[in-house]
PDB file of N, CA, C, O and CB in Angstrom:
ATOM      1  N   MET A   1     -24.650  35.805 -13.292  1.00  0.00           N
ATOM      2  CA  MET A   1     -25.073  34.540 -13.854  1.00  0.00           C
ATOM      3  C   MET A   1     -23.918  33.539 -13.856  1.00  0.00           C
ATOM      4  O   MET A   1     -24.124  32.339 -13.673  1.00  0.00           O
ATOM      5  CB  MET A   1     -25.611  34.741 -15.271  1.00  0.00           C
ATOM      6  N   LEU A   2     -22.720  34.040 -14.061  1.00  0.00           N
ATOM      7  CA  LEU A   2     -21.549  33.165 -14.109  1.00  0.00           C
ATOM      8  C   LEU A   2     -21.296  32.502 -12.757  1.00  0.00           C
ATOM      9  O   LEU A   2     -20.942  31.324 -12.690  1.00  0.00           O
ATOM     10  CB  LEU A   2     -20.313  33.957 -14.544  1.00  0.00           C
ATOM     11  N   ILE A   3     -21.479  33.264 -11.691  1.00  0.00           N
ATOM     12  CA  ILE A   3     -21.236  32.696 -10.362  1.00  0.00           C
ATOM     13  C   ILE A   3     -22.245  31.591 -10.044  1.00  0.00           C
ATOM     14  O   ILE A   3     -21.909  30.629  -9.352  1.00  0.00           O
ATOM     15  CB  ILE A   3     -21.303  33.797  -9.288  1.00  0.00           C
ATOM     16  N   LYS A   4     -23.469  31.717 -10.538  1.00  0.00           N
ATOM     17  CA  LYS A   4     -24.470  30.682 -10.313  1.00  0.00           C
ATOM     18  C   LYS A   4     -24.117  29.405 -11.061  1.00  0.00           C
ATOM     19  O   LYS A   4     -24.322  28.305 -10.549  1.00  0.00           O
ATOM     20  CB  LYS A   4     -25.848  31.174 -10.739  1.00  0.00           C
ATOM     21  N   ILE A   5     -23.590  29.548 -12.261  1.00  0.00           N
ATOM     22  CA  ILE A   5     -23.167  28.377 -13.041  1.00  0.00           C
ATOM     23  C   ILE A   5     -21.988  27.686 -12.356  1.00  0.00           C
ATOM     24  O   ILE A   5     -21.917  26.458 -12.325  1.00  0.00           O
ATOM     25  CB  ILE A   5     -22.782  28.791 -14.487  1.00  0.00           C
ATOM     26  N   ILE A   6     -21.074  28.469 -11.813  1.00  0.00           N
ATOM     27  CA  ILE A   6     -19.925  27.898 -11.100  1.00  0.00           C
ATOM     28  C   ILE A   6     -20.389  27.147  -9.862  1.00  0.00           C
ATOM     29  O   ILE A   6     -19.888  26.060  -9.576  1.00  0.00           O
ATOM     30  CB  ILE A   6     -18.922  29.000 -10.708  1.00  0.00           C
ATOM     31  N   ILE A   7     -21.336  27.708  -9.127  1.00  0.00           N
ATOM     32  CA  ILE A   7     -21.835  27.058  -7.918  1.00  0.00           C
ATOM     33  C   ILE A   7     -22.554  25.756  -8.261  1.00  0.00           C
ATOM     34  O   ILE A   7     -22.378  24.756  -7.565  1.00  0.00           O
ATOM     35  CB  ILE A   7     -22.776  27.998  -7.152  1.00  0.00           C
ATOM     36  N   VAL A   8     -23.349  25.755  -9.308  1.00  0.00           N
ATOM     37  CA  VAL A   8     -24.033  24.523  -9.723  1.00  0.00           C
ATOM     38  C   VAL A   8     -23.011  23.473 -10.168  1.00  0.00           C
ATOM     39  O   VAL A   8     -23.161  22.291  -9.857  1.00  0.00           O
ATOM     40  CB  VAL A   8     -25.040  24.814 -10.870  1.00  0.00           C
ATOM     41  N   GLY A   9     -21.986  23.893 -10.887  1.00  0.00           N
ATOM     42  CA  GLY A   9     -20.931  22.959 -11.289  1.00  0.00           C
ATOM     43  C   GLY A   9     -20.203  22.370 -10.095  1.00  0.00           C
ATOM     44  O   GLY A   9     -19.880  21.182 -10.084  1.00  0.00           O
ATOM     45  N   LEU A  10     -19.941  23.202  -9.083  1.00  0.00           N
ATOM     46  CA  LEU A  10     -19.285  22.699  -7.876  1.00  0.00           C
ATOM     47  C   LEU A  10     -20.187  21.743  -7.097  1.00  0.00           C
ATOM     48  O   LEU A  10     -19.702  20.776  -6.508  1.00  0.00           O
ATOM     49  CB  LEU A  10     -18.870  23.863  -6.982  1.00  0.00           C
ATOM     50  N   LEU A  11     -21.488  22.004  -7.089  1.00  0.00           N
ATOM     51  CA  LEU A  11     -22.414  21.081  -6.435  1.00  0.00           C
ATOM     52  C   LEU A  11     -22.441  19.724  -7.137  1.00  0.00           C
ATOM     53  O   LEU A  11     -22.487  18.682  -6.483  1.00  0.00           O
ATOM     54  CB  LEU A  11     -23.820  21.679  -6.400  1.00  0.00           C
ATOM     55  N   ILE A  12     -22.412  19.741  -8.461  1.00  0.00           N
ATOM     56  CA  ILE A  12     -22.364  18.487  -9.215  1.00  0.00           C
ATOM     57  C   ILE A  12     -21.060  17.749  -8.945  1.00  0.00           C
ATOM     58  O   ILE A  12     -21.053  16.524  -8.816  1.00  0.00           O
ATOM     59  CB  ILE A  12     -22.518  18.755 -10.722  1.00  0.00           C
ATOM     60  N   PHE A  13     -19.950  18.493  -8.859  1.00  0.00           N
ATOM     61  CA  PHE A  13     -18.654  17.889  -8.543  1.00  0.00           C
ATOM     62  C   PHE A  13     -18.663  17.282  -7.146  1.00  0.00           C
ATOM     63  O   PHE A  13     -18.054  16.236  -6.918  1.00  0.00           O
ATOM     64  CB  PHE A  13     -17.533  18.931  -8.657  1.00  0.00           C
ATOM     65  N   MET A  14     -19.350  17.932  -6.212  1.00  0.00           N
ATOM     66  CA  MET A  14     -19.433  17.426  -4.852  1.00  0.00           C
ATOM     67  C   MET A  14     -20.230  16.120  -4.813  1.00  0.00           C
ATOM     68  O   MET A  14     -19.834  15.183  -4.118  1.00  0.00           O
ATOM     69  CB  MET A  14     -20.073  18.474  -3.930  1.00  0.00           C
ATOM     70  N   ILE A  15     -21.323  16.042  -5.530  1.00  0.00           N
ATOM     71  CA  ILE A  15     -22.121  14.810  -5.592  1.00  0.00           C
ATOM     72  C   ILE A  15     -21.334  13.700  -6.275  1.00  0.00           C
ATOM     73  O   ILE A  15     -21.412  12.542  -5.867  1.00  0.00           O
ATOM     74  CB  ILE A  15     -23.449  15.057  -6.339  1.00  0.00           C
ATOM     75  N   PHE A  16     -20.577  14.046  -7.313  1.00  0.00           N
ATOM     76  CA  PHE A  16     -19.735  13.066  -8.001  1.00  0.00           C
ATOM     77  C   PHE A  16     -18.712  12.467  -7.039  1.00  0.00           C
ATOM     78  O   PHE A  16     -18.500  11.254  -7.036  1.00  0.00           O
ATOM     79  CB  PHE A  16     -19.020  13.715  -9.202  1.00  0.00           C
ATOM     80  N   ASN A  17     -18.078  13.306  -6.225  1.00  0.00           N
ATOM     81  CA  ASN A  17     -17.096  12.806  -5.260  1.00  0.00           C
ATOM     82  C   ASN A  17     -17.747  11.961  -4.173  1.00  0.00           C
ATOM     83  O   ASN A  17     -17.130  11.031  -3.654  1.00  0.00           O
ATOM     84  CB  ASN A  17     -16.345  13.967  -4.627  1.00  0.00           C
ATOM     85  N   LEU A  18     -18.979  12.278  -3.830  1.00  0.00           N
ATOM     86  CA  LEU A  18     -19.689  11.473  -2.851  1.00  0.00           C
ATOM     87  C   LEU A  18     -19.897  10.050  -3.371  1.00  0.00           C
ATOM     88  O   LEU A  18     -19.692   9.084  -2.636  1.00  0.00           O
ATOM     89  CB  LEU A  18     -21.035  12.119  -2.506  1.00  0.00           C
ATOM     90  N   PHE A  19     -20.300   9.922  -4.628  1.00  0.00           N
ATOM     91  CA  PHE A  19     -20.500   8.592  -5.194  1.00  0.00           C
ATOM     92  C   PHE A  19     -19.186   7.869  -5.458  1.00  0.00           C
ATOM     93  O   PHE A  19     -19.129   6.643  -5.366  1.00  0.00           O
ATOM     94  CB  PHE A  19     -21.290   8.693  -6.476  1.00  0.00           C
ATOM     95  N   LYS A  20     -18.129   8.612  -5.786  1.00  0.00           N
ATOM     96  CA  LYS A  20     -16.811   7.971  -5.939  1.00  0.00           C
ATOM     97  C   LYS A  20     -16.330   7.410  -4.604  1.00  0.00           C
ATOM     98  O   LYS A  20     -15.712   6.346  -4.563  1.00  0.00           O
ATOM     99  CB  LYS A  20     -15.774   8.977  -6.497  1.00  0.00           C
ATOM    100  N   ALA A  21     -16.611   8.121  -3.512  1.00  0.00           N
ATOM    101  CA  ALA A  21     -16.246   7.617  -2.188  1.00  0.00           C
ATOM    102  C   ALA A  21     -17.054   6.370  -1.843  1.00  0.00           C
ATOM    103  O   ALA A  21     -16.537   5.438  -1.226  1.00  0.00           O
ATOM    104  CB  ALA A  21     -16.463   8.701  -1.121  1.00  0.00           C
ATOM    105  N   LEU A  22     -18.320   6.358  -2.242  1.00  0.00           N
ATOM    106  CA  LEU A  22     -19.158   5.181  -1.997  1.00  0.00           C
ATOM    107  C   LEU A  22     -18.615   3.965  -2.739  1.00  0.00           C
ATOM    108  O   LEU A  22     -18.534   2.872  -2.179  1.00  0.00           O
ATOM    109  CB  LEU A  22     -20.609   5.454  -2.422  1.00  0.00           C
ATOM    110  N   ILE A  23     -18.251   4.159  -3.985  1.00  0.00           N
ATOM    111  CA  ILE A  23     -17.695   3.055  -4.774  1.00  0.00           C
ATOM    112  C   ILE A  23     -16.369   2.593  -4.184  1.00  0.00           C
ATOM    113  O   ILE A  23     -16.104   1.393  -4.111  1.00  0.00           O
ATOM    114  CB  ILE A  23     -17.504   3.478  -6.245  1.00  0.00           C
ATOM    115  N   SER A  24     -15.541   3.534  -3.765  1.00  0.00           N
ATOM    116  CA  SER A  24     -14.260   3.192  -3.165  1.00  0.00           C
ATOM    117  C   SER A  24     -14.438   2.431  -1.854  1.00  0.00           C
ATOM    118  O   SER A  24     -13.674   1.514  -1.552  1.00  0.00           O
ATOM    119  CB  SER A  24     -13.440   4.451  -2.930  1.00  0.00           C
ATOM    120  N   MET A  25     -15.446   2.815  -1.081  1.00  0.00           N
ATOM    121  CA  MET A  25     -15.699   2.141   0.186  1.00  0.00           C
ATOM    122  C   MET A  25     -16.171   0.702  -0.045  1.00  0.00           C
ATOM    123  O   MET A  25     -15.789  -0.202   0.698  1.00  0.00           O
ATOM    124  CB  MET A  25     -16.740   2.919   1.005  1.00  0.00           C
ATOM    125  N   ASN A  26     -16.989   0.491  -1.059  1.00  0.00           N
ATOM    126  CA  ASN A  26     -17.518  -0.845  -1.308  1.00  0.00           C
ATOM    127  C   ASN A  26     -16.494  -1.785  -1.928  1.00  0.00           C
ATOM    128  O   ASN A  26     -16.527  -2.987  -1.663  1.00  0.00           O
ATOM    129  CB  ASN A  26     -18.719  -0.757  -2.201  1.00  0.00           C
ATOM    130  N   ARG A  27     -15.598  -1.270  -2.737  1.00  0.00           N
ATOM    131  CA  ARG A  27     -14.608  -2.137  -3.390  1.00  0.00           C
ATOM    132  C   ARG A  27     -13.473  -2.525  -2.450  1.00  0.00           C
ATOM    133  O   ARG A  27     -12.998  -3.660  -2.484  1.00  0.00           O
ATOM    134  CB  ARG A  27     -14.036  -1.446  -4.619  1.00  0.00           C
ATOM    135  N   ASN A  28     -13.037  -1.587  -1.610  1.00  0.00           N
ATOM    136  CA  ASN A  28     -11.965  -1.836  -0.640  1.00  0.00           C
ATOM    137  C   ASN A  28     -10.694  -2.351  -1.329  1.00  0.00           C
ATOM    138  O   ASN A  28     -10.090  -3.323  -0.875  1.00  0.00           O
ATOM    139  CB  ASN A  28     -12.434  -2.847   0.421  1.00  0.00           C
ATOM    140  N   ASP A  29     -10.299  -1.705  -2.412  1.00  0.00           N
ATOM    141  CA  ASP A  29      -9.106  -2.072  -3.164  1.00  0.00           C
ATOM    142  C   ASP A  29      -7.939  -1.222  -2.673  1.00  0.00           C
ATOM    143  O   ASP A  29      -8.050   0.001  -2.588  1.00  0.00           O
ATOM    144  CB  ASP A  29      -9.328  -1.887  -4.699  1.00  0.00           C
ATOM    145  N   SER A  30      -6.829  -1.865  -2.351  1.00  0.00           N
ATOM    146  CA  SER A  30      -5.678  -1.123  -1.810  1.00  0.00           C
ATOM    147  C   SER A  30      -4.922  -0.352  -2.888  1.00  0.00           C
ATOM    148  O   SER A  30      -4.167   0.564  -2.562  1.00  0.00           O
ATOM    149  CB  SER A  30      -4.724  -2.080  -1.108  1.00  0.00           C
ATOM    150  N   ASN A  31      -5.103  -0.694  -4.155  1.00  0.00           N
ATOM    151  CA  ASN A  31      -4.399   0.006  -5.231  1.00  0.00           C
ATOM    152  C   ASN A  31      -5.080   1.313  -5.623  1.00  0.00           C
ATOM    153  O   ASN A  31      -4.437   2.204  -6.177  1.00  0.00           O
ATOM    154  CB  ASN A  31      -4.291  -0.890  -6.444  1.00  0.00           C
ATOM    155  N   LYS A  32      -6.353   1.431  -5.344  1.00  0.00           N
ATOM    156  CA  LYS A  32      -7.112   2.641  -5.682  1.00  0.00           C
ATOM    157  C   LYS A  32      -6.975   3.662  -4.553  1.00  0.00           C
ATOM    158  O   LYS A  32      -6.604   3.308  -3.434  1.00  0.00           O
ATOM    159  CB  LYS A  32      -8.614   2.304  -5.937  1.00  0.00           C
ATOM    160  N   PRO A  33      -7.277   4.943  -4.851  1.00  0.00           N
ATOM    161  CA  PRO A  33      -7.225   5.955  -3.779  1.00  0.00           C
ATOM    162  C   PRO A  33      -8.254   5.661  -2.686  1.00  0.00           C
ATOM    163  O   PRO A  33      -9.302   5.068  -2.943  1.00  0.00           O
ATOM    164  CB  PRO A  33      -7.467   7.366  -4.358  1.00  0.00           C
ATOM    165  N   SER A  34      -7.937   6.081  -1.480  1.00  0.00           N
ATOM    166  CA  SER A  34      -8.825   5.783  -0.359  1.00  0.00           C
ATOM    167  C   SER A  34     -10.069   6.665  -0.376  1.00  0.00           C
ATOM    168  O   SER A  34     -10.144   7.660  -1.097  1.00  0.00           O
ATOM    169  CB  SER A  34      -8.085   5.959   0.959  1.00  0.00           C
ATOM    170  N   MET A  35     -11.030   6.271   0.432  1.00  0.00           N
ATOM    171  CA  MET A  35     -12.291   6.988   0.499  1.00  0.00           C
ATOM    172  C   MET A  35     -12.092   8.379   1.071  1.00  0.00           C
ATOM    173  O   MET A  35     -12.817   9.301   0.697  1.00  0.00           O
ATOM    174  CB  MET A  35     -13.299   6.216   1.333  1.00  0.00           C
ATOM    175  N   SER A  36     -11.133   8.555   1.964  1.00  0.00           N
ATOM    176  CA  SER A  36     -10.926   9.856   2.601  1.00  0.00           C
ATOM    177  C   SER A  36     -10.469  10.918   1.600  1.00  0.00           C
ATOM    178  O   SER A  36     -10.699  12.107   1.818  1.00  0.00           O
ATOM    179  CB  SER A  36      -9.903   9.730   3.723  1.00  0.00           C
ATOM    180  N   LYS A  37      -9.836  10.511   0.524  1.00  0.00           N
ATOM    181  CA  LYS A  37      -9.437  11.471  -0.509  1.00  0.00           C
ATOM    182  C   LYS A  37     -10.662  12.108  -1.154  1.00  0.00           C
ATOM    183  O   LYS A  37     -10.698  13.321  -1.361  1.00  0.00           O
ATOM    184  CB  LYS A  37      -8.571  10.784  -1.580  1.00  0.00           C
ATOM    185  N   PHE A  38     -11.656  11.301  -1.468  1.00  0.00           N
ATOM    186  CA  PHE A  38     -12.865  11.821  -2.105  1.00  0.00           C
ATOM    187  C   PHE A  38     -13.718  12.627  -1.120  1.00  0.00           C
ATOM    188  O   PHE A  38     -14.325  13.629  -1.496  1.00  0.00           O
ATOM    189  CB  PHE A  38     -13.687  10.672  -2.690  1.00  0.00           C
ATOM    190  N   ILE A  39     -13.760  12.186   0.139  1.00  0.00           N
ATOM    191  CA  ILE A  39     -14.507  12.932   1.149  1.00  0.00           C
ATOM    192  C   ILE A  39     -13.821  14.271   1.420  1.00  0.00           C
ATOM    193  O   ILE A  39     -14.495  15.277   1.640  1.00  0.00           O
ATOM    194  CB  ILE A  39     -14.632  12.109   2.456  1.00  0.00           C
ATOM    195  N   GLY A  40     -12.500  14.291   1.407  1.00  0.00           N
ATOM    196  CA  GLY A  40     -11.764  15.546   1.577  1.00  0.00           C
ATOM    197  C   GLY A  40     -12.035  16.516   0.442  1.00  0.00           C
ATOM    198  O   GLY A  40     -12.167  17.719   0.666  1.00  0.00           O
ATOM    199  N   ARG A  41     -12.118  15.996  -0.783  1.00  0.00           N
ATOM    200  CA  ARG A  41     -12.470  16.858  -1.922  1.00  0.00           C
ATOM    201  C   ARG A  41     -13.873  17.431  -1.759  1.00  0.00           C
ATOM    202  O   ARG A  41     -14.132  18.581  -2.114  1.00  0.00           O
ATOM    203  CB  ARG A  41     -12.374  16.073  -3.244  1.00  0.00           C
ATOM    204  N   ARG A  42     -14.766  16.621  -1.220  1.00  0.00           N
ATOM    205  CA  ARG A  42     -16.145  17.070  -1.018  1.00  0.00           C
ATOM    206  C   ARG A  42     -16.207  18.180   0.022  1.00  0.00           C
ATOM    207  O   ARG A  42     -16.946  19.149  -0.147  1.00  0.00           O
ATOM    208  CB  ARG A  42     -17.036  15.896  -0.590  1.00  0.00           C
ATOM    209  N   VAL A  43     -15.442  18.045   1.086  1.00  0.00           N
ATOM    210  CA  VAL A  43     -15.408  19.086   2.123  1.00  0.00           C
ATOM    211  C   VAL A  43     -14.805  20.376   1.574  1.00  0.00           C
ATOM    212  O   VAL A  43     -15.324  21.461   1.833  1.00  0.00           O
ATOM    213  CB  VAL A  43     -14.602  18.605   3.349  1.00  0.00           C
ATOM    214  N   MET A  44     -13.726  20.266   0.827  1.00  0.00           N
ATOM    215  CA  MET A  44     -13.107  21.469   0.246  1.00  0.00           C
ATOM    216  C   MET A  44     -14.044  22.139  -0.755  1.00  0.00           C
ATOM    217  O   MET A  44     -14.087  23.366  -0.836  1.00  0.00           O
ATOM    218  CB  MET A  44     -11.775  21.112  -0.442  1.00  0.00           C
ATOM    219  N   THR A  45     -14.792  21.345  -1.515  1.00  0.00           N
ATOM    220  CA  THR A  45     -15.754  21.914  -2.456  1.00  0.00           C
ATOM    221  C   THR A  45     -16.845  22.671  -1.721  1.00  0.00           C
ATOM    222  O   THR A  45     -17.258  23.742  -2.167  1.00  0.00           O
ATOM    223  CB  THR A  45     -16.369  20.817  -3.326  1.00  0.00           C
ATOM    224  N   SER A  46     -17.321  22.137  -0.602  1.00  0.00           N
ATOM    225  CA  SER A  46     -18.362  22.839   0.147  1.00  0.00           C
ATOM    226  C   SER A  46     -17.829  24.125   0.767  1.00  0.00           C
ATOM    227  O   SER A  46     -18.563  25.109   0.865  1.00  0.00           O
ATOM    228  CB  SER A  46     -18.934  21.933   1.235  1.00  0.00           C
ATOM    229  N   VAL A  47     -16.583  24.136   1.181  1.00  0.00           N
ATOM    230  CA  VAL A  47     -15.977  25.368   1.700  1.00  0.00           C
ATOM    231  C   VAL A  47     -15.883  26.416   0.595  1.00  0.00           C
ATOM    232  O   VAL A  47     -16.170  27.589   0.829  1.00  0.00           O
ATOM    233  CB  VAL A  47     -14.573  25.084   2.289  1.00  0.00           C
ATOM    234  N   ILE A  48     -15.490  26.009  -0.588  1.00  0.00           N
ATOM    235  CA  ILE A  48     -15.396  26.937  -1.719  1.00  0.00           C
ATOM    236  C   ILE A  48     -16.771  27.487  -2.082  1.00  0.00           C
ATOM    237  O   ILE A  48     -16.903  28.666  -2.409  1.00  0.00           O
ATOM    238  CB  ILE A  48     -14.765  26.241  -2.941  1.00  0.00           C
ATOM    239  N   ILE A  49     -17.800  26.632  -2.023  1.00  0.00           N
ATOM    240  CA  ILE A  49     -19.164  27.081  -2.329  1.00  0.00           C
ATOM    241  C   ILE A  49     -19.627  28.125  -1.321  1.00  0.00           C
ATOM    242  O   ILE A  49     -20.225  29.130  -1.703  1.00  0.00           O
ATOM    243  CB  ILE A  49     -20.140  25.888  -2.339  1.00  0.00           C
ATOM    244  N   VAL A  50     -19.359  27.900  -0.048  1.00  0.00           N
ATOM    245  CA  VAL A  50     -19.770  28.863   0.981  1.00  0.00           C
ATOM    246  C   VAL A  50     -19.044  30.189   0.796  1.00  0.00           C
ATOM    247  O   VAL A  50     -19.649  31.253   0.927  1.00  0.00           O
ATOM    248  CB  VAL A  50     -19.498  28.301   2.390  1.00  0.00           C
ATOM    249  N   ILE A  51     -17.754  30.132   0.492  1.00  0.00           N
ATOM    250  CA  ILE A  51     -16.994  31.365   0.270  1.00  0.00           C
ATOM    251  C   ILE A  51     -17.522  32.109  -0.957  1.00  0.00           C
ATOM    252  O   ILE A  51     -17.660  33.332  -0.925  1.00  0.00           O
ATOM    253  CB  ILE A  51     -15.491  31.051   0.098  1.00  0.00           C
ATOM    254  N   LEU A  52     -17.817  31.383  -2.034  1.00  0.00           N
ATOM    255  CA  LEU A  52     -18.362  32.034  -3.226  1.00  0.00           C
ATOM    256  C   LEU A  52     -19.722  32.665  -2.958  1.00  0.00           C
ATOM    257  O   LEU A  52     -20.006  33.757  -3.450  1.00  0.00           O
ATOM    258  CB  LEU A  52     -18.476  31.032  -4.364  1.00  0.00           C
ATOM    259  N   LEU A  53     -20.557  31.993  -2.188  1.00  0.00           N
ATOM    260  CA  LEU A  53     -21.858  32.558  -1.846  1.00  0.00           C
ATOM    261  C   LEU A  53     -21.708  33.824  -1.014  1.00  0.00           C
ATOM    262  O   LEU A  53     -22.394  34.816  -1.256  1.00  0.00           O
ATOM    263  CB  LEU A  53     -22.701  31.534  -1.093  1.00  0.00           C
ATOM    264  N   LEU A  54     -20.816  33.789  -0.040  1.00  0.00           N
ATOM    265  CA  LEU A  54     -20.597  34.979   0.781  1.00  0.00           C
ATOM    266  C   LEU A  54     -20.036  36.132  -0.035  1.00  0.00           C
ATOM    267  O   LEU A  54     -20.474  37.272   0.122  1.00  0.00           O
ATOM    268  CB  LEU A  54     -19.659  34.659   1.930  1.00  0.00           C
ATOM    269  N   LEU A  55     -19.077  35.851  -0.901  1.00  0.00           N
ATOM    270  CA  LEU A  55     -18.523  36.906  -1.754  1.00  0.00           C
ATOM    271  C   LEU A  55     -19.561  37.447  -2.728  1.00  0.00           C
ATOM    272  O   LEU A  55     -19.595  38.647  -3.002  1.00  0.00           O
ATOM    273  CB  LEU A  55     -17.318  36.381  -2.524  1.00  0.00           C
ATOM    274  N   GLY A  56     -20.400  36.570  -3.244  1.00  0.00           N
ATOM    275  CA  GLY A  56     -21.458  37.009  -4.150  1.00  0.00           C
ATOM    276  C   GLY A  56     -22.469  37.900  -3.466  1.00  0.00           C
ATOM    277  O   GLY A  56     -22.937  38.878  -4.047  1.00  0.00           O
ATOM    278  N   ILE A  57     -22.808  37.567  -2.238  1.00  0.00           N
ATOM    279  CA  ILE A  57     -23.762  38.390  -1.490  1.00  0.00           C
ATOM    280  C   ILE A  57     -23.132  39.728  -1.106  1.00  0.00           C
ATOM    281  O   ILE A  57     -23.780  40.771  -1.199  1.00  0.00           O
ATOM    282  CB  ILE A  57     -24.245  37.647  -0.227  1.00  0.00           C
ATOM    283  N   LEU A  58     -21.877  39.699  -0.677  1.00  0.00           N
ATOM    284  CA  LEU A  58     -21.214  40.938  -0.262  1.00  0.00           C
ATOM    285  C   LEU A  58     -20.981  41.895  -1.422  1.00  0.00           C
ATOM    286  O   LEU A  58     -21.064  43.110  -1.243  1.00  0.00           O
ATOM    287  CB  LEU A  58     -19.895  40.620   0.400  1.00  0.00           C
ATOM    288  N   THR A  59     -20.691  41.372  -2.606  1.00  0.00           N
ATOM    289  CA  THR A  59     -20.448  42.236  -3.761  1.00  0.00           C
ATOM    290  C   THR A  59     -21.724  42.645  -4.473  1.00  0.00           C
ATOM    291  O   THR A  59     -21.706  43.549  -5.308  1.00  0.00           O
ATOM    292  CB  THR A  59     -19.536  41.546  -4.733  1.00  0.00           C
ATOM    293  N   GLY A  60     -22.836  41.986  -4.152  1.00  0.00           N
ATOM    294  CA  GLY A  60     -24.100  42.340  -4.765  1.00  0.00           C
ATOM    295  C   GLY A  60     -24.428  41.563  -6.027  1.00  0.00           C
ATOM    296  O   GLY A  60     -25.425  41.856  -6.687  1.00  0.00           O
ATOM    297  N   VAL A  61     -23.617  40.587  -6.375  1.00  0.00           N
ATOM    298  CA  VAL A  61     -23.886  39.759  -7.556  1.00  0.00           C
ATOM    299  C   VAL A  61     -25.094  38.864  -7.302  1.00  0.00           C
ATOM    300  O   VAL A  61     -25.919  38.651  -8.190  1.00  0.00           O
ATOM    301  CB  VAL A  61     -22.647  38.902  -7.921  1.00  0.00           C
ATOM    302  N   ILE A  62     -25.188  38.344  -6.085  1.00  0.00           N
ATOM    303  CA  ILE A  62     -26.313  37.512  -5.678  1.00  0.00           C
ATOM    304  C   ILE A  62     -27.120  38.312  -4.665  1.00  0.00           C
ATOM    305  O   ILE A  62     -26.571  38.819  -3.686  1.00  0.00           O
ATOM    306  CB  ILE A  62     -25.836  36.135  -5.079  1.00  0.00           C
ATOM    307  N   THR A  63     -28.404  38.421  -4.898  1.00  0.00           N
ATOM    308  CA  THR A  63     -29.256  39.132  -3.946  1.00  0.00           C
ATOM    309  C   THR A  63     -30.103  38.118  -3.187  1.00  0.00           C
ATOM    310  O   THR A  63     -30.876  37.378  -3.794  1.00  0.00           O
ATOM    311  CB  THR A  63     -30.159  40.177  -4.671  1.00  0.00           C
ATOM    312  N   PRO A  64     -29.963  38.079  -1.865  1.00  0.00           N
ATOM    313  CA  PRO A  64     -30.755  37.126  -1.096  1.00  0.00           C
ATOM    314  C   PRO A  64     -32.204  37.565  -1.000  1.00  0.00           C
ATOM    315  O   PRO A  64     -32.526  38.735  -1.209  1.00  0.00           O
ATOM    316  CB  PRO A  64     -30.171  36.951   0.297  1.00  0.00           C
ATOM    317  N   ASN A  65     -33.062  36.628  -0.687  1.00  0.00           N
ATOM    318  CA  ASN A  65     -34.470  36.906  -0.506  1.00  0.00           C
ATOM    319  C   ASN A  65     -34.646  37.711   0.788  1.00  0.00           C
ATOM    320  O   ASN A  65     -34.199  37.257   1.841  1.00  0.00           O
ATOM    321  CB  ASN A  65     -35.299  35.585  -0.471  1.00  0.00           C
ATOM    322  N   PRO A  66     -35.278  38.883   0.746  1.00  0.00           N
ATOM    323  CA  PRO A  66     -35.361  39.696   1.953  1.00  0.00           C
ATOM    324  C   PRO A  66     -36.313  39.131   3.005  1.00  0.00           C
ATOM    325  O   PRO A  66     -36.110  39.351   4.200  1.00  0.00           O
ATOM    326  CB  PRO A  66     -35.788  41.082   1.591  1.00  0.00           C
ATOM    327  N   ARG A  67     -37.339  38.414   2.583  1.00  0.00           N
ATOM    328  CA  ARG A  67     -38.293  37.832   3.515  1.00  0.00           C
ATOM    329  C   ARG A  67     -38.385  36.326   3.251  1.00  0.00           C
ATOM    330  O   ARG A  67     -38.431  35.903   2.096  1.00  0.00           O
ATOM    331  CB  ARG A  67     -39.693  38.512   3.380  1.00  0.00           C
ATOM    332  N   PRO A  68     -38.412  35.529   4.294  1.00  0.00           N
ATOM    333  CA  PRO A  68     -38.499  34.089   4.072  1.00  0.00           C
ATOM    334  C   PRO A  68     -39.865  33.601   3.643  1.00  0.00           C
ATOM    335  O   PRO A  68     -39.988  32.462   3.192  1.00  0.00           O
ATOM    336  CB  PRO A  68     -38.106  33.380   5.299  1.00  0.00           C
ATOM    337  N   TYR A  69     -40.913  34.432   3.767  1.00  0.00           N
ATOM    338  CA  TYR A  69     -42.265  33.990   3.415  1.00  0.00           C
ATOM    339  C   TYR A  69     -42.753  34.698   2.196  1.00  0.00           C
ATOM    340  O   TYR A  69     -43.874  34.456   1.748  1.00  0.00           O
ATOM    341  CB  TYR A  69     -43.229  34.218   4.558  1.00  0.00           C
TER     342      TYR A  69
END
C-alpha cells in the first residue's frame, strides 16, 4: 500500500512540475528558473515511477492483472 501512495504522490509532483513549466514558459522572466528545469524534474520523476513499478512487480508487492479483458 505504501508503494502505491508513493507512486500517486510522484504523479501529482509530475503534474505540478508540468504546470510550473507552463507558467515559466508564459512569463519568460530571466530571473526565474528556466522551463527546462521543470521539464527535467518531470522526466526524472517518470523514470523513478517506472523503476518503482518494476521493483514492485518483481518483488510481488504489486500484482499485475493477468488478463487484459
